[in-house]
N, C-alpha and C positions, 0 to 999 in steps of 0.2 A: 319691190324687194330685191330685185336684181341689182339696182343702183346701190342699195345699201351694202350688199355683199362685195361689189366691186370696190366701193370706197374703203371698206374694212381691209380688203386685200392690199390695196395701195398703201394704206397706213402701216400695215405689218411690214411690207417690203421696205418702206422708208425707214422704219425703226431699226430693222436689221442692218441696213446699209450704214446708217449713222453710227451704230454701235461698233461695227467693224472698222470704220474710219478712225474713230476715237482710239480703239485698241492699237491699230497700226501706228498712229501718231505717237502714242505712249511708248511703243517699242523703239522708234527711231530716237526719241529723246533720251531714253535710258542708255542706248548704245553710245551716243555722243558723250553723255555724262560719264560713262565707264571709260571711254577713251581719254577724257580730260583727266580723270583720276589717275590713269596710268601714265600721264605725261605727254600724250600725243598732242601736237600743236596743229590746229586747223588754221592754216595761214591764208587759204583762199577764201574770199568773201562768200558767205552763204547766199544762194539765190533768193531774191525777195519773193515772199509768198504773195500770191495774187490777192488783191484786196477785193472784197465783195462790192459789186456795183449797186448803188441804191436803186430801188425799183421806182421808176417814174410813175406819176399819177396818170391814170387814163384820162384822155381828153373828154370822153363822154361815156356814159354807162354802156356796158356791153353785156351780152347774154352770158359770155364765158369769162368770168373774172380772172381765171388762172392764165389766160393768154394775154400777154402784155406787149404792146408795140413800143420798143425803145425809141427815144428821140435821137435824131442825128447829132453826133458829138460836134461841139463848136470847133472851128478852126483855131489852132494854136500856133503862134509863131515864136520859135525859140531864138534867143540871141546867139550870135556867133560865139564859138568856144574861144576862150582866152587863156593863156598860160597863167599859172598861179604867180602873183606878183612876188618878186624877190627870190624865186626859185631858180637857181643856177647850179649846174654841175661842173666839177673840175674836168679838164681834158688832159689826161696824163700823156706824156710823150711816148712814142712807140718804143718797143724793147730793143730794136735793132741799134747797135752801136752804143748801148748804154755803158758797157764795161770800158770801152775806150774813153768815154767821157769821165768815168769815175775812177780810173786806175790810179790817179794821184792819191786816192784814199789809202793806197797800200804803202804810203811813205814810211810808216813805222816798221812794217815788215821788211821793206827793202833796205832800211838802215842796218839791220842785223844780218841780212842775207845777201842781197844784190851788191851793195857797196863793199861788204866784207869780202865777197868772192872776187870782185874786181880788183880790190887792193892786193890780195894775195897773188892772183894770177898775173898781175902786171909786174911782178918782181922779175929781175933780170934772169935769175936762175932758180928753178924750183927744187928745193931739197925735200927729203922725206918729212921733215918737220912742217914744211909748207903744205904738203898733201894731207898730213894729219889735221892741219888747221882747216883745210877745205872740208874735210869730213866732219869736223866739230861744228863748223858753221851750218852745214846742211842738217845735221842731227839736231842742233839747237833750234832750227826752224821747223822741227817736226816733219821733215821730209820722209823720215823712216829709213831703216837700215838698208832694205833691198834697193830702194831708189837711190840712196846715197852711194852705195857700192857701184851701181850702174853709171851714175854721173861721173864719179871719180875715175873709173876705169876708162870711160870714153875720153875724158879730158887728158888722162895720162897718155893714152894712145896718140892724142893730138898735141902732146907736150911741145914738140918741135914747132908746131904752128903757133901755139900759145906764146912761146918765147919770142917770136918775131912779129906778133900781131900788134897792130896799133890799138889805141883805146876803143875806137869805133868797131874795129874787127873783133876785138875781144868781147865787147858787149854783145854783138850779134851771135858770137859763138855760144855764149852763156844762155842767151835767149833760146837758141836752137836746142840746146841740151835740156833746158828746163821744160820747154814745150814738148819734147819727146817723152819725158816721164809723166807729163800731165794727161796723157792719153788723148791725143788729137783725133783719133779715129773712133772714139766712143760715141754712141748715139745719145745726144743730149736733147733731142726734141721732146716736147711736153705733149702728153696725150690729152689735149684739151679740145679737140675737134669733134663735131657731131659725127656719129657713125650709125648707119642703118636707121636713120630717123630718130635717134636718141642722142642726148647731150653727152659730152665727155664728162666723166665724174672723177674729180681729184680728191683723194683722201689725204689729209695732212696730219701727221703723227709726230710725237716727240716728247721729251721729258719736260717736267716743270722748269720754267725759267729760261728756256731756250729761245724765247721770242716767237712762239708758234702762232698765237692769235694775230700779232702784228704782221707776221709774215703772210698769213692768209689774206689780210687786208691789202698788203702790197702786191700779192699775186693777182688779186682782183684788179688792181690798178694796171698791172702789166697787161692783163688780158683785155681790159677796156681800151687801153692805149693802142692795142693791136686790132681794134675794131670788133671784138667779140662781145656777145651778150652773156651775162653772168648772173647766177643765183648763188648766194652764200648760205651755208647751213651752220648755225651756231650750236653744234652738238657738244660743246663743253658746258654742260649744265651744272657742273659741280663748283665752278668758280663764278661768284656772283657778278663780277664786272665783265666777264668774257663776252657775253652776248651783247651787252651795251657797247663794249669796245668795238666789236665786229660790226654792229649795226651802224656805228658812226663812220667807220671806214667805207661801208657800202653806200651810205647816204651821200658822201662827198662826190661819188662818181655815178650816182643814180642807179645803184644795184640793190635789188631786193634781198633782204636777209630773213631767213626762216629761223625762228627761235622757239624755245619751249619754256615751261616754267622751271624755276630754279630747283635743282635736285631731281628733275624728271629723267625719263629714260633717254639716254643719248641716241640709241638706235632708232627710236621713234622720230626724233627730230631729224636725223639723217635721212630716214625713209621719206618723211614729208617734204624735205628740201628737194630730193631727187624727183619726187612725184610732181612738185610744183615746176621744176625745171623741164620735165617731160611735157607737161600740159602747156607750158608757156613757150615751148620749142626754142629754148635758149641754146647757146653753143656749149656752155660749160657750167657745171655745178661744183663748187669748191666747199668742202666740208671740214670745219675745224673740230678736232676731237680734244677731249680733256687730256691735260698733261699727265703722263704716266711715270711712275717710278719703275725703272727697269727691273727692280728686284721684287716687285709685287706681281706674282703670276696671275692673280684674279683680274687685275686691271689690264694686263696684257691680253688675257683671254677675251676680254670685252671688245678689243679691237677686231678680233676675228668675227664676233657677233655682228658688229656694225657693218662690216664688209658684206657678210652674208645677207643681212636684211636689206641693205642698199641694192644689192644685185637682183633683188626681186623686181625692181623697177628698171634698172639700167646697169650694165657692167661697169665696174670700177676700172677706169682706163689709166690711172696714174696714182701711185702711192708715194708721197714725198715725205722723207724723214728730215725734220729740222734739227740741226746740231749747232750748238754754241761753239764757235771756233776757238774760243779762249779756254775751253776745257782740255784741249790737246788730245793726248792719247786716251784719256778717260772717256771722251766722246765716242771713240771707236768701240770701247767695251759696251757702252749703252746701245750703240747701233746694232751690235750683233744680236742682242736680245730682241730688238724690234723686228729684225729680219726673220726671226723664228716665229713671231706671232702673225705677221702679214708679209706678203711679198712686196718688199720695197723696190720701187723702180727708179728712184732718183733721190739725191741728197740736196738739201738746202743748207748752206753754211752761212750762219749769221755772225755779225760782230767781227768781221775780218778787218775792219778799219781801226780797231783798237790795239790791244796788246797781243792779239792773236799772232801766231806764227804762220806765215803764208804757206809754208810747206805742208800744212795739215791737209790741204786738198789732195796732195799726192798720196799720203799715207791712207787717207780715208778710202780713196778709190782702189788702191792696191790691196788693202786689208779686207774690204767688203766686196770688191768686184762690182760696185755700183757706181755709176757716173755721178759726179757733182753737176747738177743742172742749173742751180741758181745760187748766187752769193749775195750777201748783204754787206754793203760797204758804207753804212752810215745810218743815222737816225731819221733822215728825211723820208718823206712819203714815196719818193721815186728813186730810192737808193738801193733797190733790189734789181739785179741785172742777170741776164742769162750768162752762163759761164762760157768764156772763150779762151782756150788754152794759150794761144799766142799773145793776146792782149794782156792776159794775167801774168805771163812770164815777163813781158816787157815792163809791167808795173812793178814786179818784184825786183828786177835788175835796176830799174831807174834809167835816167838819161845819161848815166856815165859821168 
C-alpha cells in the first residue's frame, strides 16, 4: 500500500511540474509575438533549444527499469573551419588626408569664389568698386554677411600688402583669411569611441532628400577604414528602400545592420541596434533615422523619443545633422528646427562638389554655432571626408 501511495504522489508532482512548464513557455511566446507586432526586431539569433536525447536500450534486464546507463558518445572529428567561398569585404582607406586628396572636387566652387577673388585683388589699384565686387563674390558663395564683413575688413587693412603681393603671396593671403573664418579652433572630433565599456552611439538626422542614408553608409566606411568595429541601425522604417540600402552599404565592409519591419517603431529598431552593439562590444553604433520635414512638429518630437529610448542602453555620444549644401541659406533654416528637437553636435554637408557654394560651411557654423565635421565631395563610396579648414580653403582658392 505504501508503494502505491508513493507512486501516486510522484505522478501528481510530475503533472503539476509539466503544467507549469507549459504555461511558462506560452507566456514567453506571447511576449515575443507582442514585441513583433509592435515592430521590435530581434536581430540576435535565438539560442537553440536542447534536443531530447533518445533513451538507449538497456543491455540486459535490470530490476529497476527507471535507471538507465547511457552509452559513451562516439568520438566525432570535425573538419577545419573554412571561410565562405567568394566572401570578401572591401577595405576602405583611412580618413586621414582624405580632404587633401578630394579638394579638386571643389573646382566649381573655386571658379566663382577663389579665382574671382584672385582676379580682383591682383589689380594694380583697388577702388571702392573693387571692394564691393569682393563683397559680392563672397556673398554669392554663401559665406554670409558677418564673415564677409570680417574678410573684407582684414583685406582692406592689408591693402598695401595686397597691392605689392605676387600671385603666390596673394593666394597664401586669401587662404589664411578664409581659414580664419572657417573656425580652425573648433572641435571637430567625432564621438565614436567606446566609453566606460559601452560603444559610442551616433544618431544621424536630417530632412528628406539630403542624402542621409547614403551618408550613414559612408560614415560606416570611414570608421571601418580607421579600424573600428561598427553596427548600423536602420531606424528609417517609413521608407521602403532605406533598410535595404543601408544593409547593402554594411555588407560591403562586413558591418552588421539591425533592421525592423516596414512601418515599425523606429525607436524599437534603434534600441535593438544599440543593445546588439553593447553585447557584441563594438566600438560604434550608427543609427539612421527617417527623414523629417522640419515643419512637422510630430516628426521632430519623435527624434527626442528615439534619443531617450537609445540612452536606456548607452549614451548618445554624437548627433550629426546632414544638410544638402545646394540648398544654401534654406538649409540653415532647417537646421535651426533640428537643434530644437535634439542637441546637434556636428554637421555633415553633402553635395559640395556640385553647384553648391563653398562658403556655406562658414555661414552654417556661424549661424548655428555647430562645427562642420564631415563633408561630401562626390558620389563615390569614399568621397566623405573629415573637414579640415586649411585644406578646404586651399581647395576653394585653387592653385592660382
